[in-house]
C-alpha positions as YAML, in Angstrom:
chain: A
units: angstrom
residues:
- id: 1
  name: UNK
  ca: [-0.04, 0.02, 0.04]
- id: 2
  name: UNK
  ca: [1.02, 3.63, -0.41]
- id: 3
  name: UNK
  ca: [2.11, 5.38, 2.65]
- id: 4
  name: UNK
  ca: [0.49, 8.85, 3.46]
- id: 5
  name: UNK
  ca: [-2.57, 10.13, 1.70]
- id: 6
  name: UNK
  ca: [-4.49, 7.88, -0.63]
- id: 7
  name: UNK
  ca: [-4.29, 8.76, -4.43]
- id: 8
  name: UNK
  ca: [-7.78, 9.63, -5.78]
- id: 9
  name: UNK
  ca: [-8.01, 9.11, -9.47]
- id: 10
  name: UNK
  ca: [-10.89, 9.76, -11.83]
- id: 11
  name: UNK
  ca: [-12.26, 6.66, -13.78]
- id: 12
  name: UNK
  ca: [-14.65, 6.54, -16.46]
- id: 13
  name: UNK
  ca: [-14.48, 3.00, -17.85]
- id: 14
  name: UNK
  ca: [-13.13, -0.49, -17.03]
- id: 15
  name: UNK
  ca: [-9.70, 0.28, -18.67]
- id: 16
  name: UNK
  ca: [-9.13, 3.22, -16.38]
- id: 17
  name: UNK
  ca: [-10.18, 1.15, -13.41]
- id: 18
  name: UNK
  ca: [-7.88, -1.58, -14.21]
- id: 19
  name: UNK
  ca: [-4.94, 0.78, -14.58]
- id: 20
  name: UNK
  ca: [-5.78, 2.44, -11.33]
- id: 21
  name: UNK
  ca: [-5.80, -0.86, -9.50]
- id: 22
  name: UNK
  ca: [-2.55, -1.89, -11.16]
- id: 23
  name: UNK
  ca: [-0.88, 1.28, -10.00]
- id: 24
  name: UNK
  ca: [-1.96, 0.76, -6.41]
- id: 25
  name: UNK
  ca: [-4.60, 3.49, -6.42]
- id: 26
  name: UNK
  ca: [-7.41, 2.54, -3.98]
- id: 27
  name: UNK
  ca: [-9.66, 5.70, -4.22]
- id: 28
  name: UNK
  ca: [-11.69, 6.13, -7.26]
- id: 29
  name: UNK
  ca: [-13.76, 9.19, -8.45]
- id: 30
  name: UNK
  ca: [-16.63, 8.41, -10.74]
- id: 31
  name: UNK
  ca: [-18.47, 11.16, -12.42]
- id: 32
  name: UNK
  ca: [-22.04, 9.66, -11.77]
- id: 33
  name: UNK
  ca: [-23.93, 6.75, -10.39]
- id: 34
  name: UNK
  ca: [-24.49, 5.15, -13.72]
- id: 35
  name: UNK
  ca: [-20.72, 5.01, -14.44]
- id: 36
  name: UNK
  ca: [-20.20, 3.69, -10.93]
- id: 37
  name: UNK
  ca: [-22.50, 0.84, -11.52]
- id: 38
  name: UNK
  ca: [-20.86, 0.13, -14.79]
- id: 39
  name: UNK
  ca: [-17.50, -0.28, -13.17]
- id: 40
  name: UNK
  ca: [-18.75, -3.08, -10.96]
- id: 41
  name: UNK
  ca: [-18.43, -3.80, -7.20]
- id: 42
  name: UNK
  ca: [-15.86, -1.91, -5.12]
- id: 43
  name: UNK
  ca: [-12.89, -4.13, -4.14]
- id: 44
  name: UNK
  ca: [-12.01, -4.56, -0.53]
- id: 45
  name: UNK
  ca: [-10.18, -1.48, 0.70]
- id: 46
  name: UNK
  ca: [-11.23, 0.67, -2.00]
- id: 47
  name: UNK
  ca: [-12.98, 4.04, -1.65]
- id: 48
  name: UNK
  ca: [-15.58, 5.04, -4.24]
- id: 49
  name: UNK
  ca: [-16.44, 8.72, -4.67]
- id: 50
  name: UNK
  ca: [-19.20, 9.91, -6.99]
- id: 51
  name: UNK
  ca: [-19.54, 13.45, -8.15]
- id: 52
  name: UNK
  ca: [-23.25, 13.32, -9.04]
- id: 53
  name: UNK
  ca: [-25.70, 10.77, -7.23]
- id: 54
  name: UNK
  ca: [-28.79, 10.62, -5.00]
- id: 55
  name: UNK
  ca: [-28.38, 9.84, -1.43]
- id: 56
  name: UNK
  ca: [-30.21, 6.57, -2.19]
- id: 57
  name: UNK
  ca: [-27.71, 5.65, -4.98]
- id: 58
  name: UNK
  ca: [-24.71, 6.39, -2.56]
- id: 59
  name: UNK
  ca: [-26.19, 4.09, -0.07]
- id: 60
  name: UNK
  ca: [-26.70, 1.42, -2.59]
- id: 61
  name: UNK
  ca: [-23.14, 1.62, -4.06]
- id: 62
  name: UNK
  ca: [-21.38, 2.08, -0.67]
- id: 63
  name: UNK
  ca: [-19.95, 5.28, -2.06]
- id: 64
  name: UNK
  ca: [-19.09, 8.73, -0.79]
- id: 65
  name: UNK
  ca: [-20.92, 11.58, -2.52]
- id: 66
  name: UNK
  ca: [-19.80, 15.17, -3.19]
- id: 67
  name: UNK
  ca: [-22.39, 17.83, -1.98]
- id: 68
  name: UNK
  ca: [-22.44, 21.50, -2.54]
- id: 69
  name: UNK
  ca: [-25.45, 21.98, -0.44]
- id: 70
  name: UNK
  ca: [-25.83, 23.03, 3.22]
- id: 71
  name: UNK
  ca: [-26.72, 19.86, 4.97]
- id: 72
  name: UNK
  ca: [-26.33, 16.09, 4.44]
- id: 73
  name: UNK
  ca: [-28.98, 13.63, 5.66]
- id: 74
  name: UNK
  ca: [-28.29, 11.63, 8.74]
- id: 75
  name: UNK
  ca: [-26.16, 8.56, 7.83]
- id: 76
  name: UNK
  ca: [-25.21, 9.68, 4.48]
- id: 77
  name: UNK
  ca: [-21.51, 9.49, 3.50]
- id: 78
  name: UNK
  ca: [-20.98, 12.93, 2.03]
- id: 79
  name: UNK
  ca: [-18.23, 15.44, 1.60]
- id: 80
  name: UNK
  ca: [-18.87, 19.04, 1.34]
- id: 81
  name: UNK
  ca: [-17.54, 20.29, -1.98]
- id: 82
  name: UNK
  ca: [-15.82, 23.67, -2.05]
- id: 83
  name: UNK
  ca: [-13.83, 25.67, -4.50]
- id: 84
  name: UNK
  ca: [-10.10, 26.09, -3.56]
- id: 85
  name: UNK
  ca: [-10.55, 29.82, -3.59]
- id: 86
  name: UNK
  ca: [-12.99, 29.36, -0.72]
- id: 87
  name: UNK
  ca: [-10.92, 27.11, 1.39]
- id: 88
  name: UNK
  ca: [-9.94, 29.77, 3.84]
- id: 89
  name: UNK
  ca: [-13.57, 30.45, 4.61]
- id: 90
  name: UNK
  ca: [-14.45, 26.89, 5.23]
- id: 91
  name: UNK
  ca: [-16.71, 26.48, 8.30]
- id: 92
  name: UNK
  ca: [-15.34, 23.10, 9.66]
- id: 93
  name: UNK
  ca: [-17.59, 23.17, 12.75]
- id: 94
  name: UNK
  ca: [-20.69, 24.08, 10.71]
- id: 95
  name: UNK
  ca: [-19.85, 21.20, 8.12]
- id: 96
  name: UNK
  ca: [-19.56, 18.66, 11.05]
- id: 97
  name: UNK
  ca: [-22.90, 19.84, 12.51]
- id: 98
  name: UNK
  ca: [-24.65, 19.63, 9.27]
- id: 99
  name: UNK
  ca: [-23.73, 15.94, 8.99]
- id: 100
  name: UNK
  ca: [-20.95, 16.03, 6.48]
- id: 101
  name: UNK
  ca: [-18.03, 13.35, 6.84]
- id: 102
  name: UNK
  ca: [-15.44, 15.34, 5.12]
- id: 103
  name: UNK
  ca: [-14.49, 18.18, 2.80]
- id: 104
  name: UNK
  ca: [-13.44, 17.90, -0.93]
- id: 105
  name: UNK
  ca: [-11.38, 20.87, -2.29]
- id: 106
  name: UNK
  ca: [-11.96, 21.37, -5.86]
- id: 107
  name: UNK
  ca: [-8.70, 22.71, -7.27]
- id: 108
  name: UNK
  ca: [-8.92, 21.87, -10.94]
- id: 109
  name: UNK
  ca: [-5.20, 20.84, -11.01]
- id: 110
  name: UNK
  ca: [-4.04, 24.37, -10.41]
- id: 111
  name: UNK
  ca: [-0.78, 25.02, -8.64]
- id: 112
  name: UNK
  ca: [-1.73, 24.28, -4.91]
- id: 113
  name: UNK
  ca: [-2.04, 27.14, -2.38]
- id: 114
  name: UNK
  ca: [-0.13, 25.02, 0.17]
- id: 115
  name: UNK
  ca: [-0.49, 27.45, 3.23]
- id: 116
  name: UNK
  ca: [-4.19, 27.75, 2.76]
- id: 117
  name: UNK
  ca: [-4.72, 23.90, 2.36]
- id: 118
  name: UNK
  ca: [-2.53, 23.52, 5.41]
- id: 119
  name: UNK
  ca: [-5.06, 25.74, 7.44]
- id: 120
  name: UNK
  ca: [-8.01, 23.90, 5.98]
- id: 121
  name: UNK
  ca: [-6.59, 20.47, 7.18]
- id: 122
  name: UNK
  ca: [-5.82, 21.94, 10.57]
- id: 123
  name: UNK
  ca: [-9.36, 23.24, 10.86]
- id: 124
  name: UNK
  ca: [-11.11, 20.04, 9.76]
- id: 125
  name: UNK
  ca: [-9.10, 17.53, 11.96]
- id: 126
  name: UNK
  ca: [-10.58, 18.59, 15.42]
- id: 127
  name: UNK
  ca: [-14.14, 17.85, 13.85]
- id: 128
  name: UNK
  ca: [-13.41, 14.40, 12.51]
- id: 129
  name: UNK
  ca: [-13.59, 15.56, 9.02]
- id: 130
  name: UNK
  ca: [-11.91, 13.71, 6.15]
- id: 131
  name: UNK
  ca: [-9.88, 16.05, 3.77]
- id: 132
  name: UNK
  ca: [-9.50, 15.32, 0.02]
- id: 133
  name: UNK
  ca: [-7.61, 17.66, -2.38]
- id: 134
  name: UNK
  ca: [-9.38, 17.15, -5.87]
- id: 135
  name: UNK
  ca: [-6.57, 17.77, -8.35]
- id: 136
  name: UNK
  ca: [-5.67, 16.16, -10.50]
- id: 137
  name: UNK
  ca: [-2.12, 17.02, -9.39]
- id: 138
  name: UNK
  ca: [1.14, 15.96, -10.91]
- id: 139
  name: UNK
  ca: [3.78, 13.79, -9.15]
- id: 140
  name: UNK
  ca: [5.74, 16.85, -7.80]
- id: 141
  name: UNK
  ca: [2.66, 18.38, -6.28]
- id: 142
  name: UNK
  ca: [1.92, 14.97, -4.55]
- id: 143
  name: UNK
  ca: [5.05, 15.27, -2.52]
- id: 144
  name: UNK
  ca: [4.13, 18.70, -1.29]
- id: 145
  name: UNK
  ca: [0.57, 17.89, -0.50]
- id: 146
  name: UNK
  ca: [1.27, 14.67, 1.14]
- id: 147
  name: UNK
  ca: [3.31, 16.70, 3.67]
- id: 148
  name: UNK
  ca: [0.01, 18.30, 4.87]
- id: 149
  name: UNK
  ca: [-1.51, 14.90, 5.74]
- id: 150
  name: UNK
  ca: [-4.84, 14.97, 3.97]
- id: 151
  name: UNK
  ca: [-6.75, 11.75, 3.70]
- id: 152
  name: UNK
  ca: [-6.90, 11.83, -0.25]
- id: 153
  name: UNK
  ca: [-5.06, 13.69, -3.17]
- id: 154
  name: UNK
  ca: [-6.36, 13.66, -6.58]
- id: 155
  name: UNK
  ca: [-3.80, 12.45, -9.14]
- id: 156
  name: UNK
  ca: [-3.49, 12.16, -12.95]
- id: 157
  name: UNK
  ca: [-4.50, 9.00, -14.67]
- id: 158
  name: UNK
  ca: [-0.88, 8.05, -15.44]
- id: 159
  name: UNK
  ca: [-0.08, 8.16, -11.54]
- id: 160
  name: UNK
  ca: [2.32, 5.40, -10.74]
- id: 161
  name: UNK
  ca: [1.52, 4.11, -7.30]
- id: 162
  name: UNK
  ca: [4.83, 2.33, -6.99]
- id: 163
  name: UNK
  ca: [6.57, 5.74, -7.58]
- id: 164
  name: UNK
  ca: [5.05, 6.90, -4.29]
- id: 165
  name: UNK
  ca: [6.74, 4.18, -2.30]
- id: 166
  name: UNK
  ca: [10.50, 4.61, -1.32]
- id: 167
  name: UNK
  ca: [12.72, 1.83, -2.08]
- id: 168
  name: UNK
  ca: [15.60, 0.16, -0.09]
- id: 169
  name: UNK
  ca: [18.75, 2.11, 0.72]
- id: 170
  name: UNK
  ca: [21.36, 2.27, -2.15]
- id: 171
  name: UNK
  ca: [23.09, -1.07, -2.38]
- id: 172
  name: UNK
  ca: [26.45, 0.36, -2.89]
- id: 173
  name: UNK
  ca: [26.33, 3.24, -0.43]
- id: 174
  name: UNK
  ca: [28.68, 2.89, 2.78]
- id: 175
  name: UNK
  ca: [26.77, 1.75, 5.79]
- id: 176
  name: UNK
  ca: [24.82, 4.62, 7.52]
- id: 177
  name: UNK
  ca: [25.54, 6.92, 4.38]
- id: 178
  name: UNK
  ca: [23.02, 9.78, 4.01]
- id: 179
  name: UNK
  ca: [22.17, 12.16, 1.16]
- id: 180
  name: UNK
  ca: [21.82, 15.89, 1.80]
- id: 181
  name: UNK
  ca: [18.91, 17.87, 0.37]
- id: 182
  name: UNK
  ca: [19.34, 21.60, 0.78]
- id: 183
  name: UNK
  ca: [17.90, 25.10, 0.43]
- id: 184
  name: UNK
  ca: [20.24, 27.99, 0.68]
- id: 185
  name: UNK
  ca: [20.13, 31.78, 0.44]
- id: 186
  name: UNK
  ca: [16.29, 31.79, 0.60]
- id: 187
  name: UNK
  ca: [15.08, 35.33, 1.67]
- id: 188
  name: UNK
  ca: [11.71, 35.95, 2.81]
- id: 189
  name: UNK
  ca: [10.17, 39.26, 4.26]
- id: 190
  name: UNK
  ca: [8.41, 38.59, 7.44]
- id: 191
  name: UNK
  ca: [7.69, 39.86, 10.96]
- id: 192
  name: UNK
  ca: [10.14, 38.75, 13.47]
- id: 193
  name: UNK
  ca: [11.65, 40.22, 16.70]
- id: 194
  name: UNK
  ca: [10.74, 41.12, 20.26]
- id: 195
  name: UNK
  ca: [10.95, 44.91, 19.85]
- id: 196
  name: UNK
  ca: [7.74, 46.95, 19.02]
- id: 197
  name: UNK
  ca: [9.32, 48.26, 15.95]
- id: 198
  name: UNK
  ca: [9.87, 44.89, 14.65]
- id: 199
  name: UNK
  ca: [6.24, 43.74, 15.11]
- id: 200
  name: UNK
  ca: [4.90, 46.51, 12.82]
- id: 201
  name: UNK
  ca: [6.85, 46.00, 9.67]
- id: 202
  name: UNK
  ca: [8.40, 43.03, 7.85]
- id: 203
  name: UNK
  ca: [12.09, 42.59, 7.63]
- id: 204
  name: UNK
  ca: [14.23, 40.31, 5.53]
- id: 205
  name: UNK
  ca: [15.02, 37.01, 6.88]
- id: 206
  name: UNK
  ca: [17.41, 34.44, 5.15]
- id: 207
  name: UNK
  ca: [16.93, 30.66, 5.53]
- id: 208
  name: UNK
  ca: [19.08, 27.85, 4.92]
- id: 209
  name: UNK
  ca: [17.76, 24.23, 5.39]
- id: 210
  name: UNK
  ca: [19.71, 20.99, 5.00]
- id: 211
  name: UNK
  ca: [18.10, 17.67, 5.46]
- id: 212
  name: UNK
  ca: [19.77, 14.25, 5.71]
- id: 213
  name: UNK
  ca: [17.98, 11.48, 3.94]
- id: 214
  name: UNK
  ca: [18.67, 7.76, 3.27]
- id: 215
  name: UNK
  ca: [21.01, 7.14, 0.49]
- id: 216
  name: UNK
  ca: [19.14, 5.69, -2.50]
- id: 217
  name: UNK
  ca: [20.03, 5.01, -6.16]
- id: 218
  name: UNK
  ca: [18.78, 8.04, -7.88]
- id: 219
  name: UNK
  ca: [19.52, 7.01, -11.47]
- id: 220
  name: UNK
  ca: [15.99, 5.87, -11.59]
- id: 221
  name: UNK
  ca: [14.54, 8.25, -8.95]
- id: 222
  name: UNK
  ca: [11.07, 8.18, -7.72]
- id: 223
  name: UNK
  ca: [8.98, 11.11, -6.44]
- id: 224
  name: UNK
  ca: [8.17, 9.05, -3.29]
- id: 225
  name: UNK
  ca: [11.79, 8.85, -2.16]
- id: 226
  name: UNK
  ca: [12.70, 12.56, -2.87]
- id: 227
  name: UNK
  ca: [12.81, 14.87, 0.06]
- id: 228
  name: UNK
  ca: [11.90, 17.74, -2.06]
- id: 229
  name: UNK
  ca: [13.21, 21.23, -1.38]
- id: 230
  name: UNK
  ca: [9.66, 22.40, -2.18]
- id: 231
  name: UNK
  ca: [8.70, 20.99, 1.28]
- id: 232
  name: UNK
  ca: [11.30, 23.45, 2.91]
- id: 233
  name: UNK
  ca: [9.91, 26.39, 0.86]
- id: 234
  name: UNK
  ca: [6.34, 25.58, 1.63]
- id: 235
  name: UNK
  ca: [7.02, 25.24, 5.35]
- id: 236
  name: UNK
  ca: [8.62, 28.67, 5.23]
- id: 237
  name: UNK
  ca: [5.70, 30.14, 3.53]
- id: 238
  name: UNK
  ca: [3.24, 28.81, 6.26]
- id: 239
  name: UNK
  ca: [5.41, 30.14, 8.94]
- id: 240
  name: UNK
  ca: [5.93, 33.52, 7.33]
- id: 241
  name: UNK
  ca: [2.30, 34.38, 7.89]
- id: 242
  name: UNK
  ca: [3.01, 34.49, 11.69]
- id: 243
  name: UNK
  ca: [5.01, 36.85, 13.92]
- id: 244
  name: UNK
  ca: [7.85, 35.39, 15.87]
- id: 245
  name: UNK
  ca: [9.55, 37.09, 18.75]
- id: 246
  name: UNK
  ca: [12.74, 35.08, 18.48]
- id: 247
  name: UNK
  ca: [14.39, 33.64, 15.42]
- id: 248
  name: UNK
  ca: [15.22, 30.48, 17.78]
- id: 249
  name: UNK
  ca: [11.40, 29.79, 17.77]
- id: 250
  name: UNK
  ca: [11.09, 30.22, 14.10]
- id: 251
  name: UNK
  ca: [14.01, 27.77, 13.52]
- id: 252
  name: UNK
  ca: [12.71, 25.17, 15.86]
- id: 253
  name: UNK
  ca: [9.14, 25.29, 14.21]
- id: 254
  name: UNK
  ca: [10.63, 25.11, 10.69]
- id: 255
  name: UNK
  ca: [12.72, 22.10, 11.87]
- id: 256
  name: UNK
  ca: [9.81, 20.47, 13.19]
- id: 257
  name: UNK
  ca: [7.83, 20.98, 9.96]
- id: 258
  name: UNK
  ca: [10.77, 19.34, 7.88]
- id: 259
  name: UNK
  ca: [10.94, 16.35, 10.24]
- id: 260
  name: UNK
  ca: [7.30, 15.60, 9.56]
- id: 261
  name: UNK
  ca: [8.53, 13.99, 6.32]
- id: 262
  name: UNK
  ca: [9.09, 10.25, 6.78]
- id: 263
  name: UNK
  ca: [12.17, 10.56, 4.54]
- id: 264
  name: UNK
  ca: [13.99, 13.09, 6.72]
- id: 265
  name: UNK
  ca: [16.38, 11.58, 9.39]
- id: 266
  name: UNK
  ca: [17.79, 15.00, 10.61]
- id: 267
  name: UNK
  ca: [17.76, 18.57, 9.54]
- id: 268
  name: UNK
  ca: [19.94, 21.64, 10.19]
- id: 269
  name: UNK
  ca: [18.19, 25.05, 10.03]
- id: 270
  name: UNK
  ca: [19.81, 28.49, 9.89]
- id: 271
  name: UNK
  ca: [17.67, 31.66, 10.26]
- id: 272
  name: UNK
  ca: [19.34, 35.07, 9.73]
- id: 273
  name: UNK
  ca: [17.90, 38.62, 10.15]
- id: 274
  name: UNK
  ca: [19.45, 40.86, 7.57]
- id: 275
  name: UNK
  ca: [18.11, 44.31, 8.55]
- id: 276
  name: UNK
  ca: [18.91, 44.55, 12.16]
- id: 277
  name: UNK
  ca: [22.62, 45.47, 12.50]
- id: 278
  name: UNK
  ca: [25.23, 46.19, 9.99]
- id: 279
  name: UNK
  ca: [26.14, 42.55, 10.12]
- id: 280
  name: UNK
  ca: [24.05, 39.47, 10.12]
- id: 281
  name: UNK
  ca: [22.50, 37.92, 13.24]
- id: 282
  name: UNK
  ca: [20.76, 34.62, 13.56]
- id: 283
  name: UNK
  ca: [20.79, 31.05, 14.76]
- id: 284
  name: UNK
  ca: [21.64, 27.66, 13.56]
- id: 285
  name: UNK
  ca: [20.02, 24.41, 15.05]
- id: 286
  name: UNK
  ca: [20.25, 20.65, 14.36]
- id: 287
  name: UNK
  ca: [17.37, 18.48, 15.13]
- id: 288
  name: UNK
  ca: [16.62, 14.78, 14.55]
- id: 289
  name: UNK
  ca: [13.82, 12.25, 15.13]
...
């Protein structure tokens, strides 16, 4: 099975269904109930999601339905469907009270707004709501979105489930050898500092992140075994929306975000303030699981 969120792929016929199953995709999106019936029974462990169906059809097919309305009938397996542009306004407590089991964010495959989607996941979890990002997303975005820990991520029909699973360590690497993935000279304006003057205006902050990952043979690399530098940038963007009194706290939280990836064994984070003195001030920390 694929670790992390479950890939959700659109299927419209038996050939697409067969390819999805061969690729290890166990979450299927059908356009309507008629198509879902034509696909045949759902296999054990599969999740069937239908875009357009009555509540009676959903119950008969054992499927999850996408609903744009304000309420779901008791016992119905439904996700509230929202546009990505409205994710920041999603009312998670209200959706739970209305009987929805989850939220489906319709993104149309556009480049994901990772900070906004991260906030949606954080809002949904306390209310027991499943989270699905509609997509379909390409493989590089899969890595970025998997870091947010949603339940489902929409993928393109050519998604290779095997590519989402890391392989064994490199057979010719020395024992204990690690690869280094890094981000350097990344400058972001944000509010950081304990003085009142630092709270009112952003200042330039420079980041350097270096993660140690298991050495693997990258001549035939897979997205599932790449600790992408995009993860570092996305984490910085999420944190940049907040104010930090101390660069030490900022570095600590950034390290914790990077270590959420199952591929990262340890991380070095350097955070530098560029506009405080004539020189550069900051902190560097090393953290490991």
